[in-house]
C-alpha positions as CSV (number, residue, x, y, z in Angstrom):
1,M,0.2,-0.2,0.1
2,N,1.3,3.5,-0.5
3,N,1.5,6.0,2.4
4,L,-1.3,8.1,0.2
5,E,-4.2,6.3,-1.7
6,K,-6.6,8.2,-3.9
7,L,-10.0,7.4,-4.5
8,T,-12.4,9.4,-7.0
9,L,-15.8,10.0,-5.2
10,I,-17.5,12.3,-7.6
11,E,-16.6,13.2,-11.2
12,G,-18.9,14.5,-13.8
13,N,-21.1,17.2,-15.4
14,F,-24.6,18.0,-13.8
15,T,-27.6,19.7,-14.0
16,T,-28.2,22.3,-10.9
17,E,-30.7,19.6,-9.5
18,E,-28.3,16.7,-9.9
19,A,-25.3,18.3,-8.4
20,K,-27.4,19.6,-5.7
21,E,-28.8,16.5,-4.9
22,I,-25.4,14.8,-4.6
23,L,-24.0,17.5,-2.6
24,Q,-26.8,17.5,-0.3
25,N,-27.0,13.9,0.3
26,V,-23.2,13.9,1.1
27,F,-23.5,16.5,3.3
28,M,-26.5,15.3,5.2
29,T,-25.1,12.1,5.8
30,K,-22.1,13.6,7.4
31,I,-24.2,15.8,9.7
32,K,-26.4,12.7,10.7
33,F,-23.0,10.4,11.4
34,H,-21.7,13.7,13.9
35,E,-25.1,13.7,15.4
36,H,-25.3,9.9,16.0
37,K,-21.8,10.2,17.1
38,N,-22.7,12.9,19.5
39,F,-26.0,10.9,20.6
40,S,-23.7,8.0,21.4
41,S,-21.2,9.6,23.3
42,I,-24.0,11.1,25.6
43,E,-25.6,7.6,26.2
44,R,-22.2,6.0,26.6
45,F,-20.3,8.5,28.6
46,G,-23.0,11.2,29.9
47,K,-21.1,13.9,27.8
48,D,-21.0,15.4,24.3
49,D,-18.5,14.2,21.5
50,A,-16.6,17.4,21.2
51,T,-15.4,16.7,17.5
52,A,-18.9,16.0,16.6
53,V,-20.4,19.3,18.5
54,N,-17.8,21.3,16.5
55,R,-18.3,19.5,13.3
56,I,-21.9,20.0,12.8
57,P,-22.5,23.8,12.6
58,E,-19.4,24.0,10.2
59,L,-21.2,21.3,7.8
60,K,-24.6,22.8,8.5
61,K,-22.8,26.5,7.4
62,E,-21.4,24.3,4.1
63,L,-24.7,23.1,2.9
64,Q,-26.1,26.4,3.1
65,R,-23.2,27.6,0.5
66,V,-24.0,24.6,-1.6
67,N,-27.7,25.7,-1.6
68,E,-26.4,29.5,-2.4
69,I,-24.4,28.3,-5.1
70,F,-27.1,26.4,-6.4
71,A,-29.5,28.7,-6.6
72,W,-27.1,31.0,-8.5
73,A,-26.2,28.4,-10.9
74,Q,-29.9,27.7,-11.4
75,Q,-30.5,31.5,-12.0
76,H,-27.9,31.7,-14.8
77,H,-28.9,28.5,-16.2
78,K,-25.6,26.6,-15.6
79,R,-24.3,23.2,-15.6
80,L,-22.1,22.2,-13.1
81,H,-18.8,20.0,-13.3
82,L,-18.3,18.2,-9.8
83,S,-15.3,17.0,-9.0
84,S,-14.3,14.9,-5.5
85,E,-11.1,13.2,-4.6
86,I,-10.7,11.0,-1.4
87,Q,-7.5,10.9,0.1
88,I,-6.2,8.2,2.6
89,S,-3.2,8.4,4.3
90,F,-1.9,6.1,6.9
91,I,-0.9,7.6,10.3
92,E,0.5,5.6,13.4
93,E,-1.8,5.2,16.3
């Protein structure tokens, strides 16, 4: 295995509705992940998961940006190219 692995998650041209659906699903999945992680921490340890609590509003803010970008693109009759790469690097525990 290389020390850095790259995976293509999204690559292509989309209508504004298609692109919006894809990115909203990605962001909502991450928000739900952190909400679940925080809920689990509260149930197990009686306290919030600090990382999850901080990340949720950041992701919601980015989701709002996504909606603004797509509203503009739709008003201006634009198609969109989305490209997303996942980079995995190995670190010592």
